C-alpha positions in Angstrom: -93.0 -16.6 25.9 -92.2 -13.2 23.8 -90.2 -12.2 27.1 -88.3 -15.6 27.1 -87.4 -14.9 23.3 -86.4 -11.3 24.2 -84.5 -12.7 27.2 -82.6 -15.3 24.9 -81.9 -12.7 22.3 -80.4 -10.6 24.9 -78.4 -13.4 26.1 -76.9 -14.0 22.7 -76.1 -10.3 22.2 -74.4 -10.4 25.7 -72.5 -13.4 24.8 -71.5 -11.7 21.4 -70.5 -8.6 23.1 -68.5 -10.6 25.7 -66.7 -12.5 22.9 -65.9 -9.2 21.0 -64.4 -7.7 24.1 -62.4 -10.9 25.0 -61.0 -10.5 21.2 -60.4 -6.8 21.8 -58.5 -7.6 25.0 -56.6 -10.3 23.4 -55.7 -7.9 20.6 -54.8 -5.1 23.0 -52.6 -7.5 24.9 -50.9 -8.6 21.5 -50.3 -4.8 20.7 -48.9 -4.1 24.0 -46.6 -7.0 23.9 -45.7 -5.9 20.3 -45.1 -2.3 21.8 -42.8 -3.7 24.4 -41.1 -5.7 21.9 -40.5 -2.6 19.7 -39.2 -0.7 22.7 -36.8 -3.4 23.3 -35.6 -3.3 19.9 -35.3 0.6 19.8 -33.3 0.3 23.0 -30.9 -2.4 21.4 -30.5 0.0 18.5 -29.8 3.0 20.5 -27.1 1.1 22.5 -25.7 -0.3 19.1 -25.6 3.5 17.6 -24.0 4.6 20.6 -21.3 1.8 20.3 -20.8 2.8 16.8 -20.3 6.3 17.3 -17.9 5.5 20.1 -15.9 3.1 17.5 -16.2 6.0 14.9 -14.6 8.4 17.4 -11.9 5.9 17.9 -11.3 5.4 14.6 -11.2 9.3 13.9 -8.7 10.0 16.6 -6.3 7.1 15.1 -6.7 8.6 11.7 -5.5 11.9 13.1 -2.5 10.2 15.0 -1.7 8.2 11.7 -1.8 11.4 9.5 0.5 13.1 12.3 2.8 10.2 12.2 2.9 10.1 8.4 3.6 13.9 8.5 6.6 13.3 10.9 7.9 10.5 8.6 7.6 12.8 5.4 9.6 15.6 7.3 12.1 12.9 8.6 12.5 11.6 5.0 13.0 15.2 3.6 15.6 15.8 6.1 17.3 12.5 5.1 17.4 13.6 1.5 18.7 17.0 2.2 21.5 15.2 4.5 22.2 12.7 1.5 22.4 15.7 -1.2 24.8 17.3 1.2 27.0 14.3 1.5 26.8 13.7 -2.2 27.9 17.2 -2.9 30.9 16.6 -0.3 31.8 13.5 -1.9 32.1 15.2 -5.2 34.1 18.0 -3.8 36.4 15.4 -2.3 36.8 13.6 -5.6 37.5 16.8 -7.3 40.2 17.5 -4.6 41.7 14.1 -5.0 41.7 14.6 -8.7 43.4 17.9 -8.4 45.9 16.4 -5.9 46.9 13.7 -8.4 47.5 16.2 -11.1 49.6 18.3 -8.8 51.4 15.4 -7.6 52.1 14.3 -11.3 53.3 17.6 -12.2 55.7 17.6 -9.1 57.0 14.0 -10.2 57.5 15.3 -13.7 59.8 18.2 -12.6 
C-alpha cells in the first residue's frame, strides 16, 4: 500500500511536471512568435527609415536647385534694375537735350 501511495504521488508529480513543461513550451512558443513579430516590425521600420532618408535626399537636392534658381533670378533682377537705371538716365539726358534744343530754337526764332 505504501508503494501504491508513492506511485500515486510520483504519478501526480509527473503530471504536474508535464503540465509545467507544457506551459513553458506554450510560453516559449508565444515568446518566439512575439520575437518574430518584433523582427517583422523592425524590418518594416528599417524600410520606412530608408524610404524617409531617400525622400530627404530628394528634398535636399530640390532645395539646392531652388536656391540656385533663386540666385539666378536675383542676378537677373539686379541686371534688369541696372538696365532700367541706365535707360532712365538716357531718357533724362534726352529730355535735357530736347529742352536745350527748344531753347535754341526759340532763340533762333527770336532773331
